[in-house]
Structures are given as C-alpha cells and as structure tokens.
C-alpha positions in Angstrom: -85.8 35.6 -36.5 -83.7 33.9 -39.3 -82.0 37.3 -40.1 -80.9 37.7 -36.5 -79.5 34.2 -36.4 -77.8 34.7 -39.7 -76.1 37.9 -38.6 -74.6 36.1 -35.6 -72.9 33.6 -37.9 -69.2 34.5 -38.4 -69.2 33.5 -42.1 -72.3 35.6 -42.7 -70.7 38.6 -41.0 -67.6 38.1 -43.1 -69.6 37.9 -46.4 -71.7 40.9 -45.4 -68.5 42.8 -44.6 -67.1 42.1 -48.0 -70.4 43.4 -49.5 -70.0 46.7 -47.6 -66.3 46.9 -48.4 -67.0 46.6 -52.2 -70.4 48.1 -52.4 -71.9 44.9 -53.8 -75.7 45.0 -53.3 -75.4 47.8 -50.6 -73.9 51.3 -50.4 -70.2 51.1 -49.9 -69.4 51.6 -46.2 -65.9 50.8 -45.0 -66.8 51.6 -41.4 -69.6 49.0 -41.4 -67.3 46.5 -43.2 -64.7 47.0 -40.5 -67.3 46.4 -37.8 -68.5 43.2 -39.4 -65.0 42.0 -40.0 -64.2 42.6 -36.3 -67.3 40.7 -35.1 -66.4 37.8 -37.4 -62.8 37.9 -36.4 -63.7 37.8 -32.7 -65.4 34.5 -33.4 -62.2 33.1 -35.0 -63.0 33.5 -38.7 -59.5 33.5 -40.3 -60.5 35.4 -43.5 -62.2 38.1 -41.5 -59.1 38.4 -39.2 -57.0 38.9 -42.3 -59.3 41.5 -43.8 -59.5 43.4 -40.5 -55.7 43.3 -40.3 -55.5 44.9 -43.8 -58.0 47.5 -42.7 -55.8 48.3 -39.7 -52.7 48.4 -41.8 -54.1 50.7 -44.4 -56.3 52.8 -42.1 -59.6 51.9 -43.8 -63.0 52.1 -42.1 -62.0 54.9 -39.8 -59.8 52.6 -37.7 -56.2 53.1 -36.7 -55.5 50.9 -33.7 -51.8 50.6 -34.1 -51.2 52.4 -30.8 -53.4 49.8 -29.0 -52.4 46.7 -30.9 -48.6 47.1 -31.1 -48.0 47.4 -27.3 -50.3 44.5 -26.7 -48.4 42.4 -29.3 -45.1 43.5 -27.8 -46.1 42.5 -24.3 -47.4 39.2 -25.5 -44.1 38.3 -27.2 -41.9 39.8 -24.5 -40.6 42.8 -26.4 -41.8 46.4 -25.7 -40.6 48.9 -28.2 -41.7 52.5 -28.5 -43.8 53.3 -31.5 
C-alpha cells in the first residue's frame, strides 16, 4: 500500500524518473523516465516539467510532441505559425 501511495507523489515520480534516466539502481529506460516525468509534471512539479521539456526538445524517451505542443502554444499566445 505504501508503494502505491509513494508512486502517486509527484516528488517520488520525479526522483524515480531521474533514476530511470540515468540508470541509477534500475536499468536505464528513457521511455519510462519520460512517462514518470510527465505524470509528475501533470501534478505541477517544476523540475519534472523542465526535465520533460528537455526530453521533448532532444527527442529522448521516444517522444517528439513538437507537432502537438507548438500549435497549442501558438493558439494560447495568439500566434499561429506553421511548423
């Protein structure tokens, strides 16, 4: 029960994501790291949000959401440019 609670904590998700990103104590898995960063970022964790942005920028973890994120950001800020 404690493990399930712990994995719902944004700080715990972020720390575990760092472990998967670096391979510290677990097998290195950038996809799992990106998933954990995303869950933590959804809860408002600023460091996880930053790490996820770096993953998006560099295409780590099998994610490349530029084509989804850029139009969303453009609409939000009143500018829509083609990619």
